[in-house]
Structures are given as C-alpha cells and as structure tokens.
N, C-alpha and C positions, 0 to 999 in steps of 0.2 A: 258754151261750158256746161259740161254734163253735172247733174244732180242726181243725189241717190238717197233713198230714204229705205230704212229696214225696220220690219216688224218682225217680233218674235213671238211665234205661235207655241203650242205644246209640242207638236212633233217636227215642225218646219220653220224655217227662217226665210221670210219673203221679203225680195228686195226689189225696189221700183226705181229704174234709172231712167233718167229723160234728158235730154237736149234740146232747148226750145229753138236754137238756131237752126236745126235741122228737122225739127219736128219728131224726132225719134223718142220711142218709148218701148221699154222692155221691162218685163216681170219675171222674175226668176225666183226659185225656191231651191233650198237645201235642206235635205231630209238629215235632221239631228242624228238620228240613229246609225245612218249608214255613211253620211258625209256625201251622197249623191247630188249633183246639182242638175237642174233642168231649167230652160227658159219656158215658162208656162204662160206668155202672152195670149198664145193661140189656143189655150185649153178652153173648151166651151163653157166651162163655169166661170171663168175670167171675161170671155167676150160677152156672155149673155148677162153676167151680173154687174159688170164694171164698165164695159165700153160701150156696149149697143145701147143701154139706157139713155146716156148722155149724148152719144153721138151718132148713133146708127151708122150708116155706110158713107154718108154725104161727104164728110171731110178726113175720113181716112184715105190717103194717098196710096199707100200700098202695106200689103200684109204678108210678111215673110214667113218662114217658119217659125221664127222666134221674136219677132219685132213688128212694131208698126210704125208708120209715120203719119203724123197728122198736121195738117195745115189749115187755115193760117196759124199764126203764133199764137194768137189769143184763143182760138179753140184747143191748141195744144195746151196751153197754160191751164185752161179749164178743165180739160179731162184729167190731167195729172192732178189737180187739186181735187177733183172728185174721187179718183182712185185712192188716193192717200187717205181722204177723209172717210172713205168707206172701208179701208182696211183698219184705220184707227178707231172707228166706231164699231165696236163688237156686239151692239145691240141691234143695230140695222143691218150689218152684213154679218153673216153667220162664218165664223173663221172655222169653226167645227166642219161645217159643210164643205168649206175650201180643203182644209185638210183630208177629209175623206176623199174628194175629187182626187187630191194629189196622190193618195195611197192607191187607188183604182188605176190613176195613170201610171204609176211607178209599179205595179204589179203587171202591166201589159209590157215592160220593158223598156220606156221611153227614156229611162235615166240613164244614161252612159257615162257622163263624166263625173268626176270628183271635184268639189269644192277646192280653189287653189287657196294654199295657206301662205 
C-alpha cells in the first residue's frame, strides 16, 4: 500500500510517496508559480541531505532516474520516517536551501511535466 506525505514550502510543494511492500520511495516537487512538476529523489541536495546520511548505499537496491528502492522493509520504513521528519523539522533541514536547489534544477530545464489536476 502506497503512502503519501506532502509539505507546503514557500515556492514548492514537496511530496514523499512510498510503498513498503516494494521498497519504493519517490520525492517530487511542484513549482507553485508555474505548476511544473519533477521527481527530485535523485537531486544531489536530496541524496546528500536526506538519503545518504541514514542509508549510505548499503540498503539502496536500485536508483532510477526518479525513485529508489530500499530493502529490507525495516530499512525502508526507517528511511521514510527520517525523510518525513527532516522535511517536517524546518530548523534542522533547510527548506530554503532545498527550494534554492530546486530553482537551479528548474533553470537547467529539468522540469518538463505539469502537475496533474
């Protein structure tokens, strides 16, 4: 069963989607100004700030362009809880820095799709 948690930033809406049964984790962002959407799981800021500190590469089974799979289920759950807690705690994790990194990524033309309504 898939779970979804959304965070509302100043310029972006960030969504974490996960499925413990498959190990799937995807983090996506929607630019509030343009409506453009991109999967940002593989963004260096996300990898180095949210995924590698707790997981490293040991439990990451595969990394695609837009998602990762983490096994076993206990490590998946641990990573999802960590990601959600960091995004929720704006004093420890800089949402402003994340939004700045998303601005740079968008400037490079990586954002092609629009949010589905």
